[in-house]
SEDO-153300 format. One record per residue: residue in three letters; x, y, z of N, C-alpha, C, O in turn. Coordinates in Angstrom, 1 decimal. Layout:
REM SEDO-153300
(node "ALA", (X, Y, Z), (X, Y, Z), (X, Y, Z), (X, Y, Z))
...
//
This chain:
REM SEDO-153300
(node "MET", (124.1, 128.4, 104.3), (124.2, 129.1, 105.3), (123.4, 128.0, 106.3), (122.4, 127.4, 105.8))
(node "GLN", (123.7, 127.6, 108.1), (123.0, 126.8, 109.1), (123.3, 128.0, 109.9), (124.1, 128.8, 110.1))
(node "LEU", (121.5, 127.5, 110.3), (121.8, 129.1, 111.7), (120.8, 128.1, 112.7), (119.9, 127.4, 112.7))
(node "THR", (121.7, 128.7, 113.3), (121.2, 127.6, 115.2), (120.2, 128.9, 116.0), (120.0, 130.2, 115.9))
(node "LYS", (119.8, 127.8, 116.7), (118.9, 128.8, 117.2), (119.4, 129.6, 117.7), (119.0, 130.6, 117.2))
(node "GLU", (120.3, 129.8, 118.6), (120.8, 130.8, 119.3), (120.9, 132.8, 118.0), (120.4, 133.9, 118.2))
(node "SER", (121.9, 132.2, 116.9), (122.0, 133.1, 116.2), (120.8, 133.3, 115.4), (120.9, 134.3, 114.6))
(node "TYR", (119.7, 132.7, 115.4), (118.3, 133.1, 114.8), (117.3, 133.6, 116.0), (116.1, 133.9, 116.0))
(node "LYS", (118.0, 133.6, 116.7), (117.5, 135.1, 117.9), (117.7, 135.8, 117.7), (117.0, 136.8, 117.5))
(node "LYS", (119.3, 135.6, 117.8), (119.7, 137.6, 117.6), (119.9, 138.0, 117.0), (120.4, 139.1, 117.1))
(node "LEU", (119.2, 137.2, 115.1), (118.9, 137.2, 114.0), (117.1, 138.0, 114.1), (116.6, 138.7, 113.2))
(node "TYR", (116.5, 137.6, 115.4), (115.2, 137.6, 115.2), (114.7, 139.3, 116.1), (113.6, 139.9, 116.1))
(node "GLU", (116.1, 139.7, 116.9), (115.7, 140.6, 118.3), (116.1, 141.9, 117.8), (115.7, 143.0, 118.2))
(node "ASN", (117.6, 141.4, 116.3), (117.6, 142.4, 115.9), (116.6, 143.1, 114.2), (116.5, 144.3, 113.8))
(node "GLU", (116.2, 141.8, 113.8), (115.2, 142.6, 112.7), (113.9, 142.7, 112.9), (113.1, 143.3, 112.1))
(node "GLY", (113.4, 142.2, 114.2), (111.9, 141.9, 114.6), (111.2, 143.5, 114.8), (110.2, 143.9, 114.3))
(node "ASN", (112.0, 144.0, 115.7), (111.7, 144.9, 116.3), (111.6, 146.5, 115.6), (111.0, 147.3, 116.3))
(node "LYS", (112.1, 147.0, 114.4), (112.3, 147.3, 113.6), (110.7, 147.9, 113.3), (110.4, 149.1, 113.5))
(node "THR", (109.9, 146.9, 112.9), (108.8, 146.9, 112.5), (107.8, 148.3, 113.3), (107.7, 148.6, 114.5))
(node "LYS", (107.3, 148.8, 112.3), (106.1, 150.5, 113.4), (105.0, 150.1, 113.0), (104.8, 150.1, 111.7))
(node "TRP", (104.1, 149.7, 113.6), (103.0, 148.3, 113.6), (101.8, 149.9, 113.9), (100.7, 150.0, 113.5))
(node "TRP", (102.6, 150.7, 114.6), (101.3, 151.8, 114.5), (101.1, 152.9, 113.6), (100.3, 153.8, 113.6))
(node "ILE", (102.3, 152.4, 112.8), (102.3, 153.4, 111.2), (101.4, 152.6, 110.5), (100.2, 152.9, 110.1))
(node "THR", (102.5, 151.2, 110.3), (101.8, 150.1, 109.1), (100.5, 149.9, 109.5), (99.7, 150.0, 108.5))
(node "PHE", (100.1, 149.6, 110.2), (98.5, 149.7, 110.2), (97.4, 149.9, 109.8), (96.4, 149.3, 109.4))
(node "PRO", (97.7, 151.5, 110.0), (96.9, 152.1, 109.2), (96.9, 152.5, 108.0), (95.8, 152.7, 107.5))
(node "LYS", (98.3, 152.7, 107.2), (98.8, 152.7, 106.1), (98.2, 151.4, 105.4), (97.9, 151.4, 104.2))
(node "ALA", (97.9, 150.1, 106.2), (97.7, 149.2, 105.1), (95.9, 149.4, 105.1), (95.4, 149.7, 104.0))
(node "PHE", (95.3, 149.4, 105.9), (94.2, 149.8, 106.6), (93.4, 150.6, 105.2), (92.6, 150.2, 104.3))
(node "ILE", (94.3, 152.0, 105.4), (93.5, 153.3, 104.3), (94.4, 152.9, 102.9), (94.2, 153.9, 102.2))
(node "ILE", (95.0, 152.2, 102.3), (95.6, 152.0, 100.9), (94.8, 151.1, 100.5), (94.1, 151.3, 99.5))
(node "GLY", (94.5, 149.6, 101.2), (92.9, 148.5, 100.7), (91.9, 149.4, 101.2), (91.0, 149.1, 100.5))
(node "GLY", (91.6, 150.5, 101.9), (90.3, 151.1, 101.5), (90.4, 151.7, 100.7), (89.5, 151.5, 99.9))
(node "LEU", (91.6, 153.0, 99.9), (91.1, 153.2, 98.4), (91.4, 152.3, 97.4), (91.0, 152.6, 96.3))
(node "ILE", (92.0, 151.2, 97.5), (91.8, 150.5, 96.4), (89.8, 149.8, 96.3), (89.0, 149.7, 95.3))
(node "CYS", (89.6, 149.5, 97.3), (87.8, 149.1, 97.2), (87.1, 150.1, 97.4), (85.9, 150.0, 97.4))
(node "MET", (87.6, 151.4, 97.6), (87.1, 152.3, 97.1), (86.9, 152.7, 96.0), (85.9, 153.3, 95.7))
(node "LEU", (88.2, 152.2, 95.0), (88.1, 152.6, 93.7), (87.0, 151.1, 93.2), (86.0, 151.3, 92.6))
(node "GLY", (87.5, 149.6, 93.7), (86.1, 149.3, 93.0), (85.1, 149.7, 92.7), (84.7, 149.8, 91.5))
(node "GLN", (84.3, 150.1, 94.4), (83.1, 150.4, 94.2), (82.9, 151.3, 92.9), (82.2, 151.1, 91.9))
(node "GLY", (83.7, 152.2, 93.1), (83.3, 153.2, 92.3), (84.1, 153.0, 90.4), (84.0, 153.8, 89.5))
(node "LEU", (84.8, 151.7, 90.5), (84.1, 151.2, 89.5), (83.1, 150.5, 88.6), (82.9, 150.2, 87.4))
(node "THR", (82.5, 150.4, 90.0), (81.2, 149.2, 89.7), (80.2, 150.0, 89.8), (79.2, 149.4, 89.5))
(node "ASP", (79.9, 151.1, 90.2), (79.0, 152.5, 89.7), (79.1, 152.9, 88.9), (78.0, 152.8, 88.2))
(node "ILE", (80.1, 153.5, 88.3), (80.3, 153.4, 86.9), (79.5, 152.9, 85.8), (78.7, 153.2, 84.9))
(node "TYR", (80.1, 151.7, 86.2), (79.7, 150.3, 85.4), (78.3, 151.0, 85.3), (77.8, 151.8, 84.6))
(node "SER", (77.6, 150.0, 86.8), (76.0, 150.5, 86.4), (75.8, 151.6, 85.9), (75.8, 151.5, 84.7))
(node "TYR", (75.7, 152.5, 86.2), (75.3, 154.4, 86.3), (75.5, 154.1, 83.8), (75.0, 154.8, 82.9))
(node "ALA", (76.5, 152.9, 83.8), (76.2, 153.2, 82.2), (75.3, 152.2, 81.5), (75.2, 152.0, 80.3))
(node "GLY", (74.9, 151.8, 82.4), (73.4, 151.1, 81.8), (73.8, 149.3, 81.9), (73.0, 148.5, 81.5))
(node "LEU", (75.0, 149.0, 82.5), (75.2, 147.3, 83.1), (74.4, 146.6, 84.1), (74.0, 147.3, 85.0))
(node "ASP", (74.0, 145.2, 83.9), (73.3, 145.2, 85.3), (73.8, 145.2, 86.2), (74.3, 146.3, 86.2))
(node "GLU", (74.3, 144.4, 88.0), (74.5, 144.6, 89.0), (75.6, 143.1, 88.5), (76.8, 143.4, 88.1))
(node "GLU", (75.4, 142.5, 88.5), (76.4, 141.0, 88.5), (77.6, 141.3, 87.0), (78.8, 140.8, 87.0))
(node "SER", (76.8, 142.5, 85.7), (78.0, 142.1, 85.1), (78.9, 143.5, 85.6), (80.0, 143.9, 85.2))
(node "SER", (78.2, 143.8, 86.4), (79.1, 145.5, 86.7), (80.6, 144.9, 88.0), (81.8, 145.3, 88.2))
(node "SER", (79.9, 144.1, 88.5), (80.8, 143.1, 89.4), (82.1, 142.7, 88.3), (83.2, 143.1, 88.1))
(node "MET", (80.8, 141.3, 87.7), (82.5, 141.4, 86.6), (83.7, 142.0, 86.3), (84.9, 141.9, 86.5))
(node "LEU", (82.8, 142.8, 85.5), (84.1, 143.9, 84.8), (84.5, 144.7, 85.8), (85.3, 145.4, 85.3))
(node "THR", (84.3, 145.0, 87.0), (85.1, 146.0, 87.6), (86.3, 144.5, 88.2), (87.5, 144.7, 88.0))
(node "THR", (86.0, 143.5, 88.9), (87.1, 142.8, 89.0), (87.9, 142.3, 87.8), (89.1, 141.9, 87.9))
(node "ILE", (87.3, 142.3, 86.8), (88.3, 142.2, 85.4), (89.3, 143.7, 85.4), (90.3, 143.7, 84.7))
(node "THR", (89.0, 144.8, 86.0), (89.5, 146.0, 85.7), (90.0, 146.1, 86.7), (90.8, 147.0, 86.7))
(node "LEU", (89.8, 145.4, 87.8), (91.0, 145.8, 89.2), (92.1, 144.9, 88.8), (93.2, 145.2, 89.0))
(node "ILE", (92.0, 144.2, 88.5), (92.9, 142.5, 87.8), (93.9, 142.9, 86.8), (95.1, 142.6, 86.7))
(node "PHE", (93.2, 143.6, 86.1), (94.5, 144.5, 84.5), (94.9, 145.5, 85.1), (95.7, 146.0, 84.3))
(node "LEU", (94.9, 146.3, 86.2), (95.4, 147.3, 86.7), (96.3, 146.7, 87.6), (97.3, 147.4, 87.9))
(node "SER", (96.3, 145.9, 87.9), (96.9, 145.6, 89.2), (98.0, 144.4, 88.1), (99.1, 144.8, 88.0))
(node "ALA", (97.9, 144.1, 87.8), (99.1, 143.7, 86.2), (99.5, 144.2, 85.9), (100.6, 143.8, 85.7))
(node "LEU", (99.4, 145.5, 85.5), (99.9, 146.7, 84.6), (100.3, 147.0, 85.8), (101.4, 146.4, 85.9))
(node "LEU", (100.2, 147.7, 86.7), (101.1, 147.7, 88.0), (102.4, 147.0, 87.8), (103.6, 147.5, 87.7))
(node "THR", (102.1, 146.1, 87.9), (103.1, 145.3, 88.7), (103.5, 145.1, 87.4), (104.4, 144.2, 87.7))
(node "GLY", (103.6, 145.2, 85.8), (104.5, 145.2, 84.7), (105.4, 146.1, 84.8), (106.6, 145.9, 84.6))
(node "LEU", (104.8, 147.3, 85.3), (105.9, 148.9, 85.2), (106.5, 149.0, 86.6), (107.3, 149.8, 86.9))
(node "GLY", (105.8, 148.0, 87.6), (107.1, 148.7, 88.4), (107.0, 149.1, 90.0), (107.5, 148.9, 91.1))
(node "LEU", (106.0, 149.8, 89.4), (104.7, 150.1, 90.5), (104.3, 149.4, 91.5), (104.4, 149.8, 92.7))
(node "TYR", (103.7, 148.3, 91.3), (102.7, 147.7, 92.4), (104.0, 147.3, 93.6), (103.8, 147.2, 94.8))
(node "ARG", (105.2, 147.4, 93.1), (105.8, 146.6, 94.5), (106.2, 148.5, 95.6), (106.6, 148.9, 96.7))
(node "LYS", (105.9, 148.7, 94.7), (106.2, 150.1, 95.6), (105.4, 150.5, 96.0), (105.6, 151.6, 96.6))
(node "ILE", (103.7, 149.9, 96.1), (102.2, 151.2, 96.4), (102.9, 149.7, 98.0), (103.3, 149.8, 99.1))
(node "ALA", (102.6, 148.6, 97.3), (103.3, 147.6, 98.9), (103.6, 147.5, 99.7), (103.4, 147.2, 100.9))
(node "ARG", (104.4, 147.9, 98.7), (106.2, 148.8, 100.4), (105.4, 149.3, 101.2), (105.8, 149.2, 102.4))
(node "HIS", (104.5, 149.8, 101.1), (104.0, 150.9, 102.0), (102.5, 150.3, 103.0), (102.1, 150.2, 104.1))
(node "ALA", (102.0, 150.0, 101.5), (100.6, 149.3, 102.0), (100.3, 148.3, 102.5), (99.2, 148.0, 102.9))
(node "GLY", (101.6, 147.3, 102.5), (101.7, 145.8, 103.4), (100.3, 144.8, 102.9), (99.9, 144.6, 101.8))
(node "ALA", (100.0, 144.5, 103.9), (98.5, 143.6, 103.5), (97.5, 144.2, 102.6), (96.8, 143.7, 101.7))
(node "GLY", (97.5, 145.4, 103.1), (96.5, 146.1, 102.1), (96.9, 146.0, 100.6), (97.2, 147.2, 100.5))
(node "THR", (97.1, 145.6, 99.7), (97.2, 144.9, 98.5), (97.1, 143.8, 98.3), (97.0, 143.2, 97.2))
(node "LEU", (97.2, 143.3, 99.5), (97.5, 141.9, 99.6), (95.9, 141.3, 99.3), (95.5, 140.5, 98.5))
(node "VAL", (95.2, 141.9, 100.4), (94.1, 141.5, 100.7), (92.7, 141.2, 99.5), (91.9, 140.2, 99.4))
(node "PRO", (92.8, 142.4, 98.7), (91.7, 142.4, 97.9), (92.1, 141.2, 96.2), (92.9, 140.4, 96.2))
(node "VAL", (91.5, 141.4, 95.6), (91.8, 140.8, 94.0), (93.0, 140.8, 93.6), (93.6, 139.7, 93.3))
(node "THR", (93.7, 142.4, 93.7), (94.8, 143.0, 93.1), (96.1, 142.3, 93.6), (97.2, 142.8, 93.4))
(node "GLY", (96.1, 141.1, 94.2), (96.3, 141.1, 95.3), (96.9, 139.9, 94.8), (98.1, 139.9, 94.8))
(node "PHE", (96.5, 139.1, 94.5), (96.5, 137.7, 93.7), (96.8, 137.9, 92.4), (97.9, 137.5, 92.0))
(node "ALA", (96.2, 138.5, 91.6), (96.8, 139.5, 90.3), (98.0, 140.0, 90.0), (98.4, 140.0, 88.8))
(node "ASN", (98.6, 140.5, 91.1), (100.2, 140.5, 91.7), (100.3, 139.5, 91.9), (100.7, 139.1, 90.8))
(node "SER", (100.2, 138.6, 92.6), (101.4, 137.4, 92.8), (101.2, 136.7, 91.2), (102.3, 136.6, 90.7))
(node "VAL", (100.4, 136.1, 90.4), (100.9, 135.8, 89.0), (101.5, 136.6, 88.1), (102.1, 136.2, 87.1))
(node "ALA", (101.2, 138.0, 88.6), (101.8, 138.5, 87.3), (103.6, 138.6, 87.2), (104.4, 138.4, 86.3))
(node "ALA", (103.7, 138.9, 89.2), (105.1, 139.4, 89.1), (106.2, 138.5, 89.1), (107.4, 138.7, 88.8))
(node "PRO", (105.6, 137.2, 89.6), (106.7, 136.0, 88.7), (107.1, 136.3, 86.9), (108.1, 136.1, 86.2))
(node "ALA", (105.9, 136.8, 86.8), (106.1, 136.0, 85.0), (106.8, 137.3, 85.0), (108.0, 136.9, 85.1))
(node "VAL", (107.1, 138.6, 85.0), (107.6, 139.7, 85.0), (108.9, 139.5, 85.6), (109.7, 140.3, 85.1))
(node "GLU", (109.6, 138.6, 86.6), (110.7, 138.1, 86.4), (111.5, 137.2, 86.0), (112.7, 137.0, 86.0))
(node "PHE", (110.2, 136.3, 85.5), (110.9, 135.4, 84.7), (111.0, 135.6, 83.1), (111.6, 134.7, 82.5))
(node "CYS", (110.6, 136.2, 82.6), (110.6, 136.5, 81.2), (111.4, 136.6, 80.6), (111.1, 136.4, 79.5))
(node "THR", (112.7, 137.0, 80.9), (114.6, 137.0, 80.7), (114.8, 135.6, 80.2), (115.6, 135.4, 79.3))
(node "GLU", (114.2, 134.2, 80.9), (114.2, 132.8, 81.0), (113.8, 132.1, 79.6), (114.3, 131.1, 79.1))
(node "GLY", (112.7, 133.0, 79.2), (112.0, 132.5, 77.8), (110.7, 132.3, 78.0), (110.5, 131.9, 79.2))
(node "TYR", (109.6, 132.3, 77.2), (109.0, 132.1, 77.2), (108.7, 130.1, 78.3), (108.3, 129.8, 79.4))
(node "VAL", (108.9, 129.7, 77.7), (108.8, 127.9, 78.8), (109.2, 127.9, 79.7), (108.5, 127.8, 80.7))
(node "THR", (110.8, 128.0, 79.8), (111.3, 127.7, 80.9), (111.4, 128.8, 82.1), (111.4, 128.4, 83.3))
(node "GLY", (111.5, 129.9, 81.8), (110.7, 131.7, 82.4), (109.6, 131.3, 82.6), (109.0, 130.5, 83.3))
(node "LEU", (109.2, 132.2, 81.8), (107.8, 132.1, 81.9), (106.5, 131.1, 82.3), (105.8, 131.1, 83.3))
(node "GLY", (106.4, 130.2, 81.1), (106.0, 129.2, 81.5), (105.9, 128.8, 82.9), (104.9, 128.9, 83.5))
(node "ALA", (107.4, 128.2, 83.6), (107.8, 127.3, 84.3), (107.0, 128.0, 85.6), (106.3, 127.4, 86.4))
(node "LYS", (107.2, 129.0, 85.6), (107.8, 130.0, 87.2), (105.6, 130.8, 87.1), (105.0, 130.7, 88.1))
(node "ILE", (105.0, 131.2, 86.2), (103.8, 131.7, 86.4), (103.1, 132.3, 87.6), (103.1, 133.3, 88.3))
(node "PHE", (102.3, 130.8, 87.7), (102.4, 129.9, 89.0), (102.8, 129.5, 89.9), (102.4, 128.6, 90.6))
(node "ILE", (103.9, 130.1, 90.2), (105.0, 129.6, 91.3), (104.1, 129.7, 92.4), (103.6, 128.8, 93.0))
(node "ILE", (104.0, 131.3, 92.6), (103.6, 131.7, 93.9), (101.7, 131.7, 93.9), (101.1, 132.0, 94.9))
(node "SER", (101.2, 131.5, 92.9), (99.7, 131.7, 93.4), (99.0, 130.4, 93.2), (97.9, 130.4, 93.7))
(node "GLY", (99.7, 128.8, 92.5), (99.4, 128.0, 92.4), (99.1, 126.8, 93.7), (98.3, 126.0, 93.8))
(node "PRO", (99.8, 127.1, 94.2), (99.0, 126.2, 95.4), (97.2, 126.9, 96.0), (96.4, 126.3, 96.7))
(node "VAL", (97.0, 128.5, 95.5), (96.1, 129.1, 96.0), (95.1, 128.0, 95.3), (94.4, 127.2, 95.8))
(node "ILE", (95.4, 128.1, 93.6), (94.6, 127.4, 93.0), (93.9, 126.7, 93.0), (92.7, 126.6, 92.9))
(node "LEU", (95.8, 125.6, 93.2), (94.7, 123.9, 93.7), (94.0, 123.8, 94.1), (92.9, 123.2, 93.7))
(node "TYR", (94.4, 124.5, 95.6), (93.6, 124.3, 96.6), (92.1, 124.4, 96.8), (91.2, 123.8, 97.4))
(node "GLY", (92.3, 125.4, 96.2), (90.7, 126.3, 96.3), (90.3, 125.1, 95.1), (89.2, 124.6, 95.3))
(node "ILE", (90.7, 124.8, 94.4), (90.5, 123.8, 93.6), (89.8, 122.8, 93.8), (89.0, 122.6, 93.0))
(node "LEU", (90.1, 121.6, 95.0), (90.3, 121.4, 95.8), (88.9, 121.4, 97.0), (87.8, 120.9, 97.1))
(node "ALA", (89.3, 121.9, 97.4), (88.1, 122.3, 98.4), (86.8, 122.2, 98.0), (85.9, 121.6, 98.6))
(node "SER", (86.8, 123.5, 96.2), (85.6, 123.4, 96.4), (85.2, 122.0, 95.6), (84.0, 121.8, 95.6))
(node "MET", (85.7, 121.4, 95.2), (85.5, 119.9, 94.5), (84.3, 119.0, 95.9), (83.2, 118.6, 96.0))
(node "ALA", (85.7, 119.0, 96.7), (84.9, 118.7, 98.2), (83.6, 119.2, 98.7), (82.7, 118.4, 98.9))
(node "ALA", (83.7, 120.6, 98.9), (82.3, 121.2, 98.9), (81.4, 120.6, 97.8), (80.3, 120.4, 98.4))
(node "GLY", (81.3, 120.4, 97.0), (80.8, 120.0, 96.1), (80.1, 118.8, 96.1), (78.9, 118.6, 96.3))
(node "VAL", (81.0, 118.0, 96.0), (80.5, 116.6, 96.9), (79.7, 116.5, 97.9), (78.8, 115.5, 97.9))
(node "PHE", (79.8, 117.3, 99.0), (79.7, 117.2, 100.1), (78.2, 117.3, 99.7), (77.3, 116.5, 99.7))
(node "PHE", (78.2, 118.8, 99.2), (76.2, 119.2, 99.1), (75.9, 118.6, 98.4), (74.7, 118.4, 98.6))
(node "TYR", (76.5, 117.7, 97.3), (75.5, 116.8, 96.1), (75.0, 115.1, 97.5), (74.0, 114.5, 97.2))
(node "LEU", (75.5, 114.8, 98.2), (75.7, 114.1, 98.9), (74.8, 114.2, 100.4), (74.3, 113.2, 100.9))
(node "SER", (74.6, 115.4, 101.1), (74.2, 115.9, 101.7), (72.4, 116.4, 101.4), (71.8, 117.0, 102.2))
//
């Protein structure tokens, strides 16, 4: 399908004005805040159980990643994200969803050509450039 500038402009005008930002912004803020509140609650529970601050934080991150992957596998994360938008993408749960969603979507194609080939399709560039940026920062701080 070849789009001309005129057809793109018409498509944008038809679809672009349907977003009700005065509704979507607060929903994203509230649901993202609830996810962060859940994380803080988990940290407090783990600290109350006797773990130190570092271990509590690490276990909270692991729990949030697990819950996000579980909800993605059950098909519930997409329903939450439909209402929350960026509220579900910003915390660590969004990254976990970006890894788990292609795995769920392409698992029917087999473990090698489906799951293995597609699992990092969305988050791969983030991981790659994150590693490269951290290496560059490490070299910079080592030399300075």
